[in-house]
C-alpha positions in Angstrom: -10.4 -4.8 28.2 -7.4 -2.7 29.0 -4.3 -3.2 26.9 -1.5 -5.3 28.5 1.5 -3.5 29.9 4.3 -2.6 27.4 6.5 -3.7 25.9 4.3 -5.3 23.3 5.8 -8.0 21.0 5.6 -5.7 17.9 7.4 -7.2 15.0 8.2 -10.5 16.7 7.0 -13.9 15.4 5.1 -15.6 18.2 4.2 -19.3 18.0 0.5 -19.8 18.7 0.3 -23.5 17.8 2.3 -25.8 15.5 1.0 -24.4 12.2 0.3 -20.8 13.4 2.5 -17.8 14.2 1.5 -14.2 14.6 3.3 -10.9 14.0 2.0 -7.7 15.6 1.9 -4.5 13.5 2.9 -1.1 15.0 -0.5 0.4 14.7 -1.9 0.4 18.2 -4.9 2.7 18.8 -8.2 2.9 20.7 -9.8 0.9 17.8 -7.0 -1.6 17.1 -5.9 -2.5 20.7 -2.2 -3.3 20.6 -2.2 -3.4 16.8 -3.2 -5.6 13.9 -2.1 -9.2 14.3 -0.8 -10.8 11.1 -1.0 -14.6 11.1 1.4 -17.0 9.3 -0.2 -20.4 8.7 1.9 -23.3 7.5 5.3 -24.8 7.9 8.9 -24.1 7.0 8.3 -24.8 3.4 5.1 -22.9 2.5 2.7 -20.5 4.2 -0.4 -18.4 3.9 -0.3 -14.9 5.4 -3.6 -13.7 6.9 -4.3 -9.9 7.3 -0.9 -8.5 6.3 -1.9 -5.2 7.9 -1.7 -1.5 7.2 0.4 0.3 4.6 2.9 3.0 5.4 4.6 1.1 8.2 8.0 1.1 6.5 10.8 3.5 7.1 9.7 7.1 7.8 6.1 6.2 7.1 6.6 5.3 3.4 5.0 2.2 1.8 7.0 -0.8 2.7 8.2 -1.7 -0.8 11.7 -2.6 0.4 10.7 -5.1 3.0 11.1 -2.8 6.0 8.8 -2.1 8.9 5.9 -4.6 9.4 6.2 -6.2 6.0 9.9 -6.7 6.8 8.9 -8.3 10.1 6.6 -10.7 8.2 9.3 -11.6 5.7 11.8 -12.2 8.5 9.3 -14.6 10.1 8.6 -16.3 6.8 12.3 -16.9 6.2 13.0 -19.3 3.4 9.4 -20.5 3.2 7.3 -19.7 0.1 4.2 -17.6 0.6 1.5 -19.3 -1.5 -1.4 -17.0 -0.5 -2.0 -13.6 1.0 -5.4 -13.6 2.7 -7.4 -10.7 3.9 -10.4 -11.0 6.2 -11.8 -7.6 5.0 -10.6 -4.4 3.4 -10.4 -1.9 6.3 -7.1 0.0 6.2 -5.6 -1.7 9.2 -5.9 -5.1 7.5 -5.4 -5.2 3.7 -3.2 -2.5 2.3 0.1 -4.2 3.0 -1.1 -7.1 0.8 0.0 -5.2 -2.3 3.4 -4.5 -0.7 3.8 -8.1 0.2 2.8 -9.3 -3.2 5.2 -6.9 -4.9 8.1 -8.4 -2.9 7.2 -12.1 -3.1 4.9 -12.6 -6.1 2.3 -14.3 -3.9 -1.3 -14.0 -5.0 -3.9 -12.0 -3.0 -6.8 -14.4 -2.2 -9.8 -14.1 0.0 -12.4 -11.4 0.5 -13.9 -9.4 -2.4 -12.9 -5.8 -3.1 -15.1 -3.1 -1.7 -15.1 0.7 -2.0 -17.5 2.8 0.1 -18.2 6.5 0.3 -19.1 7.2 3.9 -18.5 10.4 5.8 -19.2 8.8 9.2 -16.6 8.6 11.9 -14.8 5.5 10.9 -11.4 5.6 12.7 -9.5 2.5 11.7 -12.5 1.4 9.6 -11.7 3.4 6.5 -11.8 1.2 3.5 -8.8 0.3 1.4 -9.6 1.6 -2.1 -6.6 -0.1 -3.8 -7.2 -3.7 -2.7 -7.2 -5.9 -5.8 -7.6 -9.6 -5.1 -6.3 -12.2 -7.6 -9.0 -14.6 -6.5 -12.1 -14.2 -4.3 -13.1 -17.1 -2.1 -16.8 -18.1 -1.7 -18.2 -19.4 1.6 -16.9 -22.9 2.2 -14.2 -22.7 -0.5 -10.7 -24.0 0.5 -7.1 -23.4 -0.3 -4.4 -25.9 0.7 -0.7 -26.1 1.2 1.8 -28.6 2.6 0.1 -30.0 5.7 -2.6 -27.3 6.0 -6.0 -26.4 4.6 -7.8 -23.1 5.1 -11.6 -22.8 4.5 -13.4 -19.5 4.0 -16.3 -18.8 6.3 -18.4 -15.8 5.1 -19.3 -13.6 8.1 -20.8 -10.3 6.8 -21.8 -7.6 9.2 -18.8 -5.7 10.4 -18.3 -5.2 6.6 -20.3 -6.8 3.8 -17.1 -8.6 2.5 -15.8 -10.0 5.8 -14.5 -13.5 5.8 -13.2 -15.7 8.6 -10.7 -18.5 7.9 -10.8 -22.0 9.4 -7.7 -24.1 9.7 -9.2 -27.5 9.3 -6.2 -29.4 10.8 -6.4 -27.8 14.2 -9.9 -26.3 14.7 -8.6 -22.8 14.7 -10.7 -19.9 13.3 -9.1 -16.6 12.3 -11.9 -14.2 13.0 -10.6 -10.8 11.8 -12.7 -8.1 13.3 -15.9 -10.2 13.5 -15.2 -11.6 17.0 -12.6 -10.2 19.4 -12.2 -10.8 23.1 -11.0 -7.3 24.0 -14.0 -5.4 22.5 -17.2 -5.7 20.5 -16.9 -5.1 16.8 -18.0 -1.8 15.4 -20.9 -2.2 12.9 -21.0 1.0 10.9 -23.6 1.7 8.2 -24.0 1.9 5.3 -21.7 -1.1 4.7 -21.9 -2.5 8.2 -25.2 -4.3 8.7 -26.5 -5.3 12.2 -28.9 -8.0 10.8 -26.1 -9.6 8.9 -23.7 -9.3 11.8 -26.2 -11.1 14.2 -26.7 -13.8 11.6 -23.0 -14.3 11.3 -22.6 -14.6 15.0 -25.4 -17.3 15.0 -23.4 -19.0 12.2 -20.2 -19.1 14.3 -22.2 -20.2 17.4 -23.3 -23.3 15.5 -19.8 -24.2 14.6 -17.4 -26.2 16.8 -14.1 -24.3 16.4 -11.5 -24.9 19.2 -10.0 -21.5 19.3 -10.4 -18.1 17.7 -7.4 -16.0 16.6 -8.8 -12.4 16.1 -6.9 -9.6 14.3 -6.7 -7.6 17.5 -6.3 -8.8 21.1 -5.8 -12.2 22.7 -6.8 -15.6 21.4 -10.3 -16.8 22.4 -10.1 -20.2 24.1 -13.9 -20.5 24.8 -15.3 -19.4 21.5 -19.0 -20.4 21.8 -19.2 -18.9 25.3 -17.9 -15.6 24.0 -20.2 -15.6 21.0 -23.2 -16.4 23.2 -22.3 -13.4 25.3 -21.9 -11.2 22.3 -25.3 -12.1 21.0 -26.8 -11.3 24.4 -25.0 -8.0 24.5 -26.4 -6.9 21.2 -29.9 -7.9 22.2 -29.5 -5.9 25.4 -28.5 -2.9 23.3 -31.6 -3.4 21.1 -33.8 -3.5 24.2 -32.1 -0.3 25.6 -33.0 1.5 22.3 -36.6 0.3 22.4 -37.0 1.4 26.1 -35.6 4.8 25.3 -37.9 5.3 22.3 -40.8 4.1 24.5 -40.3 7.3 26.5 -40.5 9.4 23.4 -38.6 10.4 20.3 -34.8 10.5 20.4 -31.8 11.5 18.3 -28.7 9.3 18.2 -26.4 11.6 20.2 -28.8 11.7 23.1 -29.2 7.9 23.0 -25.4 7.4 23.1 -25.1 9.5 26.3 -27.6 7.3 28.0 -26.5 4.0 26.6 -22.7 4.4 26.9 -22.1 6.1 30.3 -18.4 6.7 31.0 -17.4 6.1 27.3 -14.1 7.6 26.2 -15.1 10.7 24.2 -12.9 9.5 21.3 -15.2 6.5 20.9 -18.4 8.4 20.8 -18.6 8.4 17.0 -18.2 4.7 16.8 -20.8 4.1 19.5 -23.2 6.3 17.4 -22.6 4.2 14.4 -23.5 1.0 16.2 -26.7 2.6 17.6 -27.5 3.6 14.0 -26.9 0.1 12.8 -29.3 -1.2 15.5 -31.9 1.4 14.5 -31.7 0.5 10.9 -32.2 -3.2 11.7 -35.2 -2.3 13.9 -36.7 -0.2 11.2 -36.3 -3.0 8.7 -38.3 -5.1 11.2 -41.0 -2.4 11.3 -40.4 -1.8 15.0 -39.1 1.8 14.8 -39.4 4.7 12.4 -37.5 7.9 11.6 -38.1 11.4 10.4 -34.9 13.2 9.7 -32.5 12.5 12.6 -35.4 11.7 15.0 -36.3 8.1 15.8 -39.6 6.9 17.4 -41.4 3.6 18.1 -43.3 2.6 14.9 
């Protein structure tokens, strides 16, 4: 999906529904679409903030410790309300680093996904992990937090990362899907932390739910959630079938597979495509359907 024409509503609070507003961070890229969308959930008295976004978006690129830049835009949208929770769907650097800045300015606790630190020299783009993320409380699957007139439930959705959580707003049927499900692009599943088997299981989990609307961290709201998830499951199964067909013609290395499977791909996204192919191959190897020797993959 191509990005909408500029100007984008960066820094502005947009009303999504009565209990939900979003504020777009200024970190647009080929991996983040128009930027990370921070969601404010609650009323004029108390709120939860979901995915506060990247660090270093204050004045002259410095950490936003004075309430400028994106954190300043969040605080302006919050106004006189009290932030009771800062929630992160996962700890990639376009999602969680501003949590520490927001906590320092407001005293609100960081709640939600577990901390995670990974050493991975793969091409991760926006998917570098936040090594400084330090939650005050980790939510388990199904655990809830509440405020005045709202309740948010954690929905564990590992796959994009092992610590990924979605958040369900029980009052309205909205689900905040982070990077797990987005309408503008499929999620990158990048080993070693990204796991295709877990990702597919998490998609099945969401397909079994009856959420009314998805609010992803990047891109437009999803108004037909189950239809999109069904399509995503089909897309991943098609990629798996492509891999098996290629290997059926003989041994392959991942770069050669990417050239065949992703014709016309922007060269800047080649690394991410290779990581997704690797995730599929690892999943197929765990099923005993393919094998590898060095960088070469074959049918088992």
